[in-house]
TIRO-2110 file (N, C-alpha, C; in Angstrom, 1 decimal):
// TIRO-2110
74.6, 175.2, 16.5, N, 1, A
74.8, 174.2, 17.7, CA, 1, A
74.9, 172.6, 17.3, C, 1, A
76.1, 172.1, 17.6, N, 2, A
76.1, 170.8, 17.2, CA, 2, A
75.3, 169.7, 18.1, C, 2, A
75.2, 168.5, 17.7, N, 3, A
74.4, 167.5, 18.5, CA, 3, A
74.9, 167.2, 20.0, C, 3, A
76.4, 167.3, 20.1, N, 4, A
77.1, 167.1, 21.4, CA, 4, A
76.7, 168.1, 22.2, C, 4, A
76.7, 169.6, 21.9, N, 5, A
76.3, 170.8, 22.5, CA, 5, A
74.9, 170.6, 22.9, C, 5, A
74.0, 170.2, 22.0, N, 6, A
72.5, 170.2, 22.2, CA, 6, A
72.5, 169.3, 23.4, C, 6, A
73.1, 168.2, 23.4, N, 7, A
73.0, 167.0, 24.6, CA, 7, A
73.5, 167.7, 25.8, C, 7, A
74.5, 168.4, 25.9, N, 8, A
75.0, 169.1, 27.2, CA, 8, A
73.8, 170.2, 27.6, C, 8, A
73.5, 170.9, 26.7, N, 9, A
72.4, 171.9, 27.2, CA, 9, A
71.3, 171.1, 27.7, C, 9, A
70.7, 170.0, 27.1, N, 10, A
69.7, 169.5, 27.8, CA, 10, A
69.8, 168.8, 28.9, C, 10, A
70.9, 168.4, 29.3, N, 11, A
71.4, 167.8, 30.6, CA, 11, A
71.6, 168.9, 31.8, C, 11, A
71.9, 169.8, 31.2, N, 12, A
72.4, 171.2, 32.1, CA, 12, A
70.9, 171.7, 32.7, C, 12, A
69.9, 171.7, 31.6, N, 13, A
68.5, 172.0, 31.9, CA, 13, A
67.9, 171.3, 32.7, C, 13, A
68.2, 170.0, 32.9, N, 14, A
67.6, 169.1, 33.7, CA, 14, A
68.2, 169.3, 35.1, C, 14, A
69.3, 169.6, 35.3, N, 15, A
69.8, 169.9, 36.6, CA, 15, A
69.4, 171.2, 37.1, C, 15, A
69.0, 172.2, 36.1, N, 16, A
68.4, 173.3, 36.7, CA, 16, A
66.9, 173.3, 36.9, C, 16, A
66.2, 172.4, 36.3, N, 17, A
65.0, 172.0, 36.4, CA, 17, A
64.8, 171.6, 38.1, C, 17, A
65.6, 170.5, 38.2, N, 18, A
65.5, 169.9, 39.5, CA, 18, A
65.8, 171.1, 40.6, C, 18, A
66.7, 171.9, 40.3, N, 19, A
66.9, 172.9, 41.5, CA, 19, A
65.7, 173.8, 41.5, C, 19, A
65.2, 174.1, 40.5, N, 20, A
64.1, 175.1, 40.4, CA, 20, A
62.8, 174.5, 41.1, C, 20, A
62.7, 173.2, 41.0, N, 21, A
61.4, 172.8, 41.5, CA, 21, A
61.7, 172.0, 42.9, C, 21, A
62.9, 172.0, 43.2, N, 22, A
63.2, 171.4, 44.6, CA, 22, A
62.9, 169.9, 44.7, C, 22, A
62.6, 169.1, 43.6, N, 23, A
62.1, 167.9, 43.3, CA, 23, A
62.7, 167.0, 42.4, C, 23, A
63.8, 166.1, 42.6, N, 24, A
64.5, 165.5, 41.7, CA, 24, A
63.5, 164.7, 41.1, C, 24, A
62.8, 163.9, 41.7, N, 25, A
61.8, 162.9, 41.1, CA, 25, A
60.9, 163.5, 40.0, C, 25, A
60.2, 164.8, 40.2, N, 26, A
59.4, 165.4, 39.4, CA, 26, A
60.4, 165.8, 38.2, C, 26, A
61.6, 166.6, 38.3, N, 27, A
62.1, 166.8, 37.2, CA, 27, A
62.8, 165.6, 36.4, C, 27, A
62.9, 164.3, 36.9, N, 28, A
63.4, 163.3, 36.4, CA, 28, A
62.0, 162.7, 35.4, C, 28, A
60.9, 162.9, 36.2, N, 29, A
59.6, 162.4, 35.3, CA, 29, A
59.4, 163.4, 34.2, C, 29, A
59.6, 164.5, 34.4, N, 30, A
59.2, 165.3, 33.4, CA, 30, A
60.2, 165.3, 31.9, C, 30, A
61.4, 164.9, 32.3, N, 31, A
62.5, 164.6, 31.3, CA, 31, A
62.5, 163.1, 30.8, C, 31, A
61.8, 162.2, 31.6, N, 32, A
61.9, 160.9, 31.2, CA, 32, A
63.2, 160.2, 31.5, C, 32, A
63.7, 160.4, 32.5, N, 33, A
65.1, 159.7, 32.7, CA, 33, A
65.1, 159.2, 34.4, C, 33, A
65.8, 158.3, 34.5, N, 34, A
66.0, 157.9, 35.9, CA, 34, A
66.6, 158.6, 36.8, C, 34, A
66.5, 158.5, 38.2, N, 35, A
67.2, 159.2, 39.2, CA, 35, A
68.5, 158.7, 39.2, C, 35, A
68.6, 157.4, 39.1, N, 36, A
70.3, 157.1, 38.9, CA, 36, A
71.0, 158.1, 37.9, C, 36, A
70.6, 158.1, 36.7, N, 37, A
71.2, 158.8, 35.7, CA, 37, A
71.2, 160.3, 36.0, C, 37, A
70.3, 161.0, 36.8, N, 38, A
70.2, 162.3, 37.3, CA, 38, A
71.5, 162.4, 38.1, C, 38, A
71.7, 161.8, 39.2, N, 39, A
72.6, 161.8, 39.9, CA, 39, A
74.1, 161.7, 39.5, C, 39, A
74.1, 160.6, 38.2, N, 40, A
75.3, 160.7, 37.6, CA, 40, A
75.8, 161.9, 36.9, C, 40, A
74.7, 162.6, 36.3, N, 41, A
75.0, 163.8, 35.5, CA, 41, A
75.5, 165.1, 36.5, C, 41, A
74.8, 165.0, 37.7, N, 42, A
75.3, 165.9, 38.7, CA, 42, A
76.6, 165.6, 39.4, C, 42, A
76.9, 164.5, 39.6, N, 43, A
78.3, 164.1, 40.2, CA, 43, A
79.3, 164.8, 39.1, C, 43, A
79.1, 164.2, 37.8, N, 44, A
80.1, 164.6, 36.8, CA, 44, A
80.2, 166.2, 36.6, C, 44, A
78.9, 166.7, 36.6, N, 45, A
79.0, 168.4, 36.4, CA, 45, A
79.5, 169.1, 37.5, C, 45, A
79.5, 168.3, 38.7, N, 46, A
80.3, 169.0, 39.8, CA, 46, A
81.8, 168.8, 39.8, C, 46, A
82.0, 167.7, 39.3, N, 47, A
83.5, 167.5, 39.2, CA, 47, A
84.2, 168.1, 37.9, C, 47, A
83.5, 168.1, 36.7, N, 48, A
84.2, 168.7, 35.4, CA, 48, A
83.5, 169.8, 34.9, C, 48, A
82.5, 170.3, 35.5, N, 49, A
81.6, 171.3, 34.9, CA, 49, A
80.8, 170.8, 33.6, C, 49, A
80.9, 171.6, 32.4, N, 50, A
80.1, 171.3, 31.4, CA, 50, A
80.8, 170.1, 30.6, C, 50, A
82.1, 169.8, 30.9, N, 51, A
82.8, 169.0, 30.1, CA, 51, A
82.1, 167.7, 30.6, C, 51, A
81.8, 167.5, 31.8, N, 52, A
81.3, 166.2, 32.5, CA, 52, A
79.9, 165.9, 32.0, C, 52, A
79.4, 166.8, 31.3, N, 53, A
78.0, 166.5, 30.8, CA, 53, A
77.8, 165.9, 29.5, C, 53, A
79.2, 165.5, 28.9, N, 54, A
79.5, 165.4, 27.6, CA, 54, A
79.4, 163.5, 27.7, C, 54, A
79.3, 163.0, 26.5, N, 55, A
79.3, 161.7, 26.3, CA, 55, A
80.6, 161.0, 26.7, C, 55, A
80.6, 160.1, 27.5, N, 56, A
82.1, 159.5, 27.8, CA, 56, A
82.4, 158.6, 26.5, C, 56, A
83.7, 158.4, 26.4, N, 57, A
84.3, 157.8, 25.4, CA, 57, A
84.1, 156.3, 25.8, C, 57, A
83.8, 155.4, 24.5, N, 58, A
83.5, 153.9, 25.1, CA, 58, A
84.6, 153.4, 25.5, C, 58, A
84.2, 152.3, 26.5, N, 59, A
85.1, 151.4, 27.0, CA, 59, A
85.7, 150.4, 26.2, C, 59, A
87.0, 150.4, 26.0, N, 60, A
87.5, 149.2, 25.1, CA, 60, A
87.0, 147.8, 25.5, C, 60, A
86.6, 147.0, 24.5, N, 61, A
86.0, 145.9, 25.0, CA, 61, A
86.9, 144.8, 25.3, C, 61, A
88.1, 144.8, 24.7, N, 62, A
89.1, 143.8, 24.8, CA, 62, A
89.6, 144.0, 26.4, C, 62, A
89.9, 142.5, 26.8, N, 63, A
90.5, 142.4, 28.0, CA, 63, A
92.0, 143.2, 27.9, C, 63, A
92.3, 143.5, 29.0, N, 64, A
93.9, 144.2, 29.0, CA, 64, A
94.9, 143.0, 29.0, C, 64, A
94.5, 141.8, 29.4, N, 65, A
95.4, 140.5, 29.1, CA, 65, A
94.9, 140.0, 28.0, C, 65, A
94.3, 140.6, 26.9, N, 66, A
94.1, 139.7, 25.7, CA, 66, A
95.3, 139.7, 25.0, C, 66, A
95.7, 138.4, 24.4, N, 67, A
97.0, 138.6, 23.4, CA, 67, A
96.9, 139.3, 22.0, C, 67, A
97.6, 140.1, 21.9, N, 68, A
97.6, 140.9, 20.6, CA, 68, A
97.3, 139.9, 19.3, C, 68, A
96.7, 140.5, 18.4, N, 69, A
96.6, 139.9, 17.2, CA, 69, A
97.9, 139.3, 16.4, C, 69, A
98.9, 140.4, 16.6, N, 70, A
100.1, 139.9, 16.0, CA, 70, A
100.8, 138.9, 16.5, C, 70, A
100.6, 139.0, 17.9, N, 71, A
101.1, 137.4, 18.7, CA, 71, A
100.5, 136.2, 18.3, C, 71, A
99.1, 136.3, 18.1, N, 72, A
98.4, 135.1, 17.7, CA, 72, A
99.0, 134.7, 16.4, C, 72, A
99.0, 135.3, 15.6, N, 73, A
99.3, 135.3, 14.1, CA, 73, A
100.9, 134.7, 14.0, C, 73, A
101.6, 135.0, 15.0, N, 74, A
103.1, 134.6, 15.1, CA, 74, A
102.9, 133.1, 15.7, C, 74, A
102.1, 133.0, 16.5, N, 75, A
102.0, 131.5, 16.9, CA, 75, A
101.5, 130.6, 16.1, C, 75, A
100.5, 131.1, 15.2, N, 76, A
100.1, 130.2, 14.3, CA, 76, A
100.9, 129.8, 13.2, C, 76, A
101.6, 130.9, 12.8, N, 77, A
102.7, 130.5, 11.6, CA, 77, A
103.7, 129.6, 12.2, C, 77, A
104.1, 129.9, 13.4, N, 78, A
105.4, 129.2, 13.8, CA, 78, A
104.8, 127.5, 14.0, C, 78, A
103.6, 127.4, 14.7, N, 79, A
103.0, 125.9, 14.8, CA, 79, A
102.8, 125.4, 13.2, C, 79, A
102.5, 125.9, 12.4, N, 80, A
102.4, 125.5, 11.0, CA, 80, A
103.8, 125.1, 10.6, C, 80, A
104.8, 125.9, 10.8, N, 81, A
106.2, 125.8, 10.2, CA, 81, A
106.8, 124.5, 11.1, C, 81, A
106.4, 124.4, 12.3, N, 82, A
106.9, 123.4, 13.1, CA, 82, A
105.7, 122.3, 13.7, C, 82, A
104.9, 121.8, 12.9, N, 83, A
103.7, 121.0, 13.5, CA, 83, A
104.1, 120.0, 14.3, C, 83, A
105.1, 119.6, 14.6, N, 84, A
105.3, 118.3, 15.6, CA, 84, A
105.8, 119.3, 17.0, C, 84, A
105.9, 120.3, 17.1, N, 85, A
106.3, 121.1, 18.4, CA, 85, A
104.8, 121.3, 19.2, C, 85, A
105.2, 121.1, 20.5, N, 86, A
104.0, 121.1, 21.3, CA, 86, A
104.0, 122.5, 21.9, C, 86, A
102.8, 122.9, 22.6, N, 87, A
102.7, 124.3, 23.2, CA, 87, A
103.7, 124.8, 24.1, C, 87, A
104.5, 123.9, 24.7, N, 88, A
105.5, 124.3, 25.8, CA, 88, A
106.6, 124.6, 24.7, C, 88, A
107.1, 123.8, 23.9, N, 89, A
108.2, 124.1, 23.0, CA, 89, A
108.1, 125.3, 22.2, C, 89, A
106.7, 125.5, 21.9, N, 90, A
106.4, 126.8, 20.8, CA, 90, A
106.8, 128.0, 21.9, C, 90, A
106.0, 127.8, 23.2, N, 91, A
106.4, 128.9, 24.3, CA, 91, A
107.6, 129.5, 24.5, C, 91, A
108.6, 128.3, 24.8, N, 92, A
109.8, 128.6, 25.1, CA, 92, A
110.6, 129.3, 23.9, C, 92, A
110.3, 128.6, 22.8, N, 93, A
111.1, 129.4, 21.4, CA, 93, A
110.7, 130.8, 21.4, C, 93, A
109.5, 131.2, 21.7, N, 94, A
108.8, 132.6, 21.6, CA, 94, A
109.5, 133.4, 22.5, C, 94, A
109.8, 133.0, 23.9, N, 95, A
110.3, 133.8, 24.9, CA, 95, A
111.5, 134.0, 24.6, C, 95, A
112.5, 133.0, 23.8, N, 96, A
113.8, 133.1, 23.5, CA, 96, A
114.1, 134.3, 22.5, C, 96, A
113.0, 134.6, 21.8, N, 97, A
113.2, 135.4, 20.6, CA, 97, A
112.3, 136.7, 21.0, C, 97, A
111.9, 136.9, 22.2, N, 98, A
111.4, 138.3, 22.8, CA, 98, A
109.9, 138.4, 22.8, C, 98, A
109.3, 137.4, 22.6, N, 99, A
107.8, 137.4, 22.8, CA, 99, A
107.6, 136.5, 24.3, C, 99, A
107.2, 137.1, 25.1, N, 100, A
106.7, 136.3, 26.3, CA, 100, A
105.2, 136.0, 26.4, C, 100, A
105.0, 134.7, 26.3, N, 101, A
103.7, 134.0, 26.3, CA, 101, A
103.7, 132.6, 26.9, C, 101, A
102.8, 132.3, 27.7, N, 102, A
102.9, 131.0, 28.4, CA, 102, A
102.4, 130.0, 27.7, C, 102, A
102.7, 128.9, 27.9, N, 103, A
102.2, 127.6, 27.1, CA, 103, A
100.8, 127.2, 27.2, C, 103, A
100.2, 127.5, 28.4, N, 104, A
98.6, 127.5, 28.3, CA, 104, A
97.9, 128.5, 27.2, C, 104, A
98.5, 129.8, 27.2, N, 105, A
97.9, 130.6, 26.1, CA, 105, A
98.3, 130.4, 24.8, C, 105, A
99.5, 129.6, 24.7, N, 106, A
99.7, 129.1, 23.2, CA, 106, A
98.6, 128.0, 22.8, C, 106, A
98.5, 127.4, 23.9, N, 107, A
97.6, 125.9, 23.6, CA, 107, A
96.1, 126.6, 23.1, C, 107, A
95.8, 127.6, 24.2, N, 108, A
94.4, 128.1, 23.8, CA, 108, A
94.5, 128.9, 22.4, C, 108, A
95.4, 129.5, 21.8, N, 109, A
95.4, 130.1, 20.5, CA, 109, A
95.3, 128.9, 19.5, C, 109, A
95.8, 127.8, 19.8, N, 110, A
96.1, 126.7, 18.8, CA, 110, A
94.7, 126.0, 18.8, C, 110, A
94.1, 125.9, 19.9, N, 111, A
92.8, 125.3, 19.8, CA, 111, A
91.7, 126.4, 19.1, C, 111, A
92.0, 127.6, 19.3, N, 112, A
90.9, 128.6, 18.8, CA, 112, A
91.0, 128.6, 17.4, C, 112, A
92.2, 128.2, 16.7, N, 113, A
92.3, 128.2, 15.4, CA, 113, A
92.5, 126.8, 14.7, C, 113, A
91.9, 125.8, 15.6, N, 114, A
91.9, 124.4, 14.9, CA, 114, A
93.2, 123.6, 14.8, C, 114, A
94.2, 123.9, 15.7, N, 115, A
95.6, 123.3, 15.7, CA, 115, A
96.0, 122.8, 16.8, C, 115, A
95.1, 122.5, 17.7, N, 116, A
95.4, 122.2, 19.1, CA, 116, A
96.0, 120.8, 19.3, C, 116, A
96.1, 119.8, 18.3, N, 117, A
96.4, 118.6, 18.3, CA, 117, A
97.4, 118.2, 17.1, C, 117, A
98.4, 117.5, 17.0, N, 118, A
99.1, 117.0, 15.9, CA, 118, A
98.2, 116.6, 14.9, C, 118, A
97.3, 115.8, 15.3, N, 119, A
96.2, 115.5, 14.2, CA, 119, A
95.5, 116.6, 13.4, C, 119, A
95.3, 117.6, 14.1, N, 120, A
94.5, 118.7, 13.5, CA, 120, A
95.6, 119.5, 12.7, C, 120, A
96.9, 119.6, 13.1, N, 121, A
97.8, 120.2, 12.4, CA, 121, A
98.2, 119.3, 11.1, C, 121, A
98.0, 118.2, 11.2, N, 122, A
98.3, 117.4, 10.0, CA, 122, A
97.2, 117.6, 9.0, C, 122, A
96.1, 117.8, 9.4, N, 123, A
94.8, 117.9, 8.7, CA, 123, A
95.0, 119.4, 8.0, C, 123, A
95.5, 120.1, 8.6, N, 124, A
95.5, 121.7, 8.2, CA, 124, A
96.7, 121.6, 7.1, C, 124, A
97.8, 121.0, 7.3, N, 125, A
98.8, 120.9, 6.1, CA, 125, A
98.4, 120.4, 5.1, C, 125, A
97.7, 119.1, 5.2, N, 126, A
97.1, 118.5, 3.8, CA, 126, A
96.2, 119.4, 3.3, C, 126, A
95.4, 120.1, 4.0, N, 127, A
94.3, 121.2, 3.3, CA, 127, A
95.1, 122.3, 2.6, C, 127, A
96.2, 122.6, 3.1, N, 128, A
97.0, 123.8, 2.4, CA, 128, A
97.8, 123.1, 1.3, C, 128, A
98.3, 122.0, 1.6, N, 129, A
98.9, 121.3, 0.4, CA, 129, A
97.7, 121.3, -0.9, C, 129, A
96.6, 120.7, -0.5, N, 130, A
95.5, 120.5, -1.8, CA, 130, A
95.1, 121.9, -2.3, C, 130, A
95.1, 123.1, -1.4, N, 131, A
94.3, 124.3, -2.0, CA, 131, A
95.5, 125.4, -2.5, C, 131, A
96.5, 125.4, -1.8, N, 132, A
97.7, 126.2, -2.1, CA, 132, A
98.8, 125.7, -2.9, C, 132, A
99.0, 124.4, -2.8, N, 133, A
100.0, 123.8, -3.5, CA, 133, A
101.4, 124.4, -3.0, C, 133, A
101.4, 124.3, -1.4, N, 134, A
102.5, 124.9, -0.9, CA, 134, A
103.7, 123.6, -1.0, C, 134, A
104.8, 124.2, -0.7, N, 135, A
106.1, 123.2, -0.9, CA, 135, A
106.3, 123.0, 0.5, C, 135, A
106.4, 121.8, 0.8, N, 136, A
106.7, 121.5, 2.4, CA, 136, A
108.2, 121.5, 2.6, C, 136, A
108.6, 121.9, 4.0, N, 137, A
110.0, 121.9, 4.3, CA, 137, A
110.3, 120.5, 4.7, C, 137, A
111.5, 120.3, 4.7, N, 138, A
111.9, 118.9, 5.2, CA, 138, A
111.3, 118.4, 6.6, C, 138, A
111.2, 119.4, 7.4, N, 139, A
110.5, 118.9, 8.8, CA, 139, A
109.2, 118.6, 8.6, C, 139, A
108.4, 119.5, 7.9, N, 140, A
107.0, 119.2, 7.7, CA, 140, A
106.9, 117.9, 6.9, C, 140, A
107.7, 117.7, 5.8, N, 141, A
107.5, 116.3, 5.2, CA, 141, A
107.6, 115.3, 6.0, C, 141, A
108.7, 115.3, 6.7, N, 142, A
108.7, 114.1, 7.9, CA, 142, A
107.7, 113.9, 8.6, C, 142, A
107.1, 115.1, 9.1, N, 143, A
106.0, 115.2, 9.9, CA, 143, A
104.6, 114.5, 9.2, C, 143, A
104.6, 114.8, 8.0, N, 144, A
103.4, 114.5, 7.3, CA, 144, A
103.4, 112.8, 7.0, C, 144, A
104.8, 112.4, 6.5, N, 145, A
105.0, 110.9, 6.5, CA, 145, A
104.5, 110.2, 7.7, C, 145, A
105.3, 110.6, 8.9, N, 146, A
104.8, 110.0, 10.1, CA, 146, A
103.5, 110.0, 10.3, C, 146, A
102.7, 111.0, 10.3, N, 147, A
101.3, 111.0, 10.8, CA, 147, A
100.6, 110.3, 9.6, C, 147, A
100.8, 110.2, 8.1, N, 148, A
100.3, 109.3, 7.4, CA, 148, A
100.3, 107.7, 7.8, C, 148, A
101.6, 107.2, 8.2, N, 149, A
101.8, 106.0, 8.8, CA, 149, A
100.9, 105.7, 9.8, C, 149, A
100.8, 106.6, 10.7, N, 150, A
99.9, 106.6, 12.1, CA, 150, A
98.6, 106.3, 11.6, C, 150, A
97.9, 107.3, 10.6, N, 151, A
96.5, 107.2, 10.2, CA, 151, A
96.5, 105.9, 9.6, C, 151, A
97.2, 105.2, 8.9, N, 152, A
97.0, 103.9, 8.3, CA, 152, A
96.9, 102.8, 9.2, C, 152, A
97.8, 103.0, 10.4, N, 153, A
97.8, 101.8, 11.3, CA, 153, A
96.4, 101.9, 12.3, C, 153, A
95.9, 103.2, 12.4, N, 154, A
94.6, 103.3, 13.1, CA, 154, A
93.3, 103.0, 12.3, C, 154, A
93.4, 103.0, 11.0, N, 155, A
92.4, 102.4, 10.2, CA, 155, A
91.9, 100.9, 10.4, C, 155, A
90.6, 100.7, 10.8, N, 156, A
90.6, 99.4, 11.2, CA, 156, A
90.2, 98.6, 10.0, C, 156, A
90.8, 97.3, 10.1, N, 157, A
90.6, 96.2, 9.0, CA, 157, A
89.5, 95.4, 9.1, C, 157, A
88.9, 94.9, 8.0, N, 158, A
87.7, 93.9, 8.2, CA, 158, A
88.2, 93.0, 9.1, C, 158, A
87.2, 92.4, 9.9, N, 159, A
87.6, 91.4, 10.7, CA, 159, A
86.7, 90.0, 10.2, C, 159, A
87.7, 88.9, 10.3, N, 160, A
87.1, 87.5, 9.9, CA, 160, A
86.2, 86.8, 10.9, C, 160, A
86.3, 87.4, 12.0, N, 161, A
85.4, 86.9, 13.1, CA, 161, A
84.0, 87.2, 12.9, C, 161, A
83.1, 86.4, 13.4, N, 162, A
81.7, 86.9, 13.4, CA, 162, A
81.2, 87.9, 14.1, C, 162, A
80.5, 88.9, 13.3, N, 163, A
80.1, 90.0, 14.3, CA, 163, A
79.0, 89.8, 15.3, C, 163, A
79.0, 90.7, 16.3, N, 164, A
78.0, 90.5, 17.3, CA, 164, A
76.5, 90.3, 16.7, C, 164, A
76.3, 91.2, 15.6, N, 165, A
74.9, 91.1, 14.9, CA, 165, A
74.8, 89.7, 14.2, C, 165, A
76.0, 89.2, 13.7, N, 166, A
75.6, 87.7, 13.3, CA, 166, A
75.5, 86.6, 14.4, C, 166, A
76.0, 86.8, 15.3, N, 167, A
76.1, 85.9, 16.4, CA, 167, A
74.7, 85.9, 16.9, C, 167, A
74.2, 87.0, 17.1, N, 168, A
72.7, 87.1, 17.5, CA, 168, A
71.8, 86.6, 16.7, C, 168, A
71.9, 86.9, 15.3, N, 169, A
71.1, 86.2, 14.3, CA, 169, A
71.1, 84.8, 14.4, C, 169, A
72.5, 84.3, 14.4, N, 170, A
72.5, 82.9, 14.5, CA, 170, A
71.8, 82.3, 15.6, C, 170, A
72.2, 82.9, 16.7, N, 171, A
71.2, 82.2, 18.0, CA, 171, A
69.9, 82.5, 18.0, C, 171, A
69.3, 83.3, 17.3, N, 172, A
67.9, 83.4, 17.0, CA, 172, A
67.3, 82.4, 16.3, C, 172, A
68.1, 81.9, 15.1, N, 173, A
67.6, 80.7, 14.2, CA, 173, A
67.7, 79.4, 15.0, C, 173, A
68.8, 79.3, 15.9, N, 174, A
68.8, 78.2, 16.6, CA, 174, A
67.7, 78.1, 17.8, C, 174, A
67.1, 79.1, 18.2, N, 175, A
66.2, 79.1, 19.0, CA, 175, A
64.8, 79.2, 18.6, C, 175, A
64.7, 79.3, 17.6, N, 176, A
63.4, 79.2, 16.8, CA, 176, A
62.8, 77.8, 16.9, C, 176, A
61.4, 77.8, 17.1, N, 177, A
60.9, 76.3, 17.2, CA, 177, A
60.3, 76.1, 16.0, C, 177, A
60.4, 74.9, 15.5, N, 178, A
60.1, 74.4, 14.1, CA, 178, A
58.6, 73.9, 14.7, C, 178, A
57.5, 73.8, 13.6, N, 179, A
56.3, 73.1, 13.9, CA, 179, A
56.4, 71.8, 14.3, C, 179, A
55.8, 71.5, 15.4, N, 180, A
55.8, 70.1, 15.9, CA, 180, A
56.9, 69.6, 16.6, C, 180, A
57.8, 70.5, 16.9, N, 181, A
59.3, 70.4, 17.7, CA, 181, A
59.1, 70.6, 19.1, C, 181, A
59.4, 69.7, 19.8, N, 182, A
59.4, 69.8, 21.3, CA, 182, A
60.7, 70.0, 22.0, C, 182, A
60.9, 71.2, 22.4, N, 183, A
62.3, 71.4, 22.9, CA, 183, A
62.6, 70.6, 24.0, C, 183, A
61.6, 70.3, 25.0, N, 184, A
61.8, 69.8, 26.2, CA, 184, A
62.1, 68.3, 26.0, C, 184, A
63.2, 68.1, 26.9, N, 185, A
63.7, 66.4, 26.8, CA, 185, A
63.0, 65.7, 27.8, C, 185, A
62.7, 64.4, 27.4, N, 186, A
61.9, 63.7, 28.4, CA, 186, A
63.0, 63.3, 29.8, C, 186, A
62.2, 63.4, 30.9, N, 187, A
62.9, 63.2, 32.0, CA, 187, A
63.4, 61.7, 32.1, C, 187, A
64.4, 61.6, 32.7, N, 188, A
65.0, 59.9, 32.9, CA, 188, A
64.0, 59.1, 33.5, C, 188, A
63.9, 58.1, 32.9, N, 189, A
63.0, 57.1, 33.3, CA, 189, A
61.6, 57.2, 32.6, C, 189, A
61.5, 58.1, 32.0, N, 190, A
60.2, 58.3, 31.1, CA, 190, A
60.2, 58.1, 29.9, C, 190, A
59.4, 57.2, 29.5, N, 191, A
59.5, 56.7, 27.9, CA, 191, A
58.7, 57.5, 26.9, C, 191, A
59.5, 57.7, 25.7, N, 192, A
58.6, 58.4, 24.9, CA, 192, A
57.7, 57.4, 24.1, C, 192, A
56.9, 57.8, 23.6, N, 193, A
55.6, 57.1, 22.9, CA, 193, A
56.5, 56.4, 21.7, C, 193, A
56.3, 54.9, 21.9, N, 194, A
56.7, 54.0, 20.9, CA, 194, A
57.9, 53.3, 21.4, C, 194, A
58.5, 54.0, 22.5, N, 195, A
59.8, 53.6, 22.8, CA, 195, A
59.7, 52.2, 23.8, C, 195, A
60.8, 51.5, 23.7, N, 196, A
60.7, 50.3, 24.6, CA, 196, A
61.7, 50.4, 25.8, C, 196, A
61.3, 49.6, 26.9, N, 197, A
62.4, 49.6, 28.0, CA, 197, A
63.9, 48.9, 27.7, C, 197, A
64.9, 49.7, 28.3, N, 198, A
66.2, 49.0, 27.9, CA, 198, A
66.2, 47.4, 28.1, C, 198, A
66.7, 47.1, 27.0, N, 199, A
66.9, 45.4, 26.9, CA, 199, A
65.6, 44.9, 26.4, C, 199, A
64.6, 45.3, 26.1, N, 200, A
63.5, 44.7, 25.6, CA, 200, A
63.1, 45.1, 24.1, C, 200, A
62.5, 44.2, 23.4, N, 201, A
62.3, 44.5, 22.1, CA, 201, A
61.0, 45.6, 21.9, C, 201, A
60.7, 46.1, 21.1, N, 202, A
59.5, 47.3, 20.9, CA, 202, A
58.3, 46.2, 21.0, C, 202, A
57.2, 46.8, 21.6, N, 203, A
55.8, 46.2, 21.6, CA, 203, A
55.5, 45.6, 20.0, C, 203, A
55.2, 44.4, 20.0, N, 204, A
54.8, 43.8, 19.0, CA, 204, A
55.7, 42.7, 17.9, C, 204, A
57.4, 43.1, 18.5, N, 205, A
58.1, 42.5, 17.7, CA, 205, A
58.1, 41.0, 18.3, C, 205, A
57.6, 40.8, 19.3, N, 206, A
57.9, 39.3, 19.8, CA, 206, A
56.3, 38.4, 19.6, C, 206, A
55.4, 39.3, 19.0, N, 207, A
54.1, 38.8, 18.8, CA, 207, A
54.3, 37.8, 17.6, C, 207, A
53.3, 36.8, 17.5, N, 208, A
53.2, 36.1, 16.3, CA, 208, A
52.4, 36.6, 15.2, C, 208, A
52.8, 36.5, 14.1, N, 209, A
52.1, 37.1, 13.0, CA, 209, A
50.8, 36.3, 12.4, C, 209, A
END
């Protein structure tokens, strides 16, 4: 007896035990299964006989609307061949050649494989150039040259202006008090020690020696 046949026999014995005892709960307790599973076995046995007590085939995990792998590979290859094309143009070209796929699906595939933007496709081509020594087509070479120029323009240049950190440091130095230095200015009309009123000589200058 095979393992599958033994499994069917055990499930049939469970149904027979429940009928003999007249108590489903007791039969399930003795066999160590749930009542839900018992009723599932009984429903399948009533509908299909012994065939219904066999294990059901596994449910396919992929969603019926999942893009086939070969279509994904075609999208990736086409995007690498034409790196300047966006998802809408790729979708239209694929539709014209017999592969119906929406632009959002194309975009999802590109993002999944790290090709979602022109910048990422530029990086991918640079990587392939370095590792595989591929020969670029004229379109790919033009794309690479254009992206290289854009990358250089985007690189920040050293600024001759004082940075915020330097400005903060300079302000801190100016605000630091030196020993014996009083930042407060005297109020108008208040004479500093040793000073003379306007128009008069300092004390002692008009005294005889």
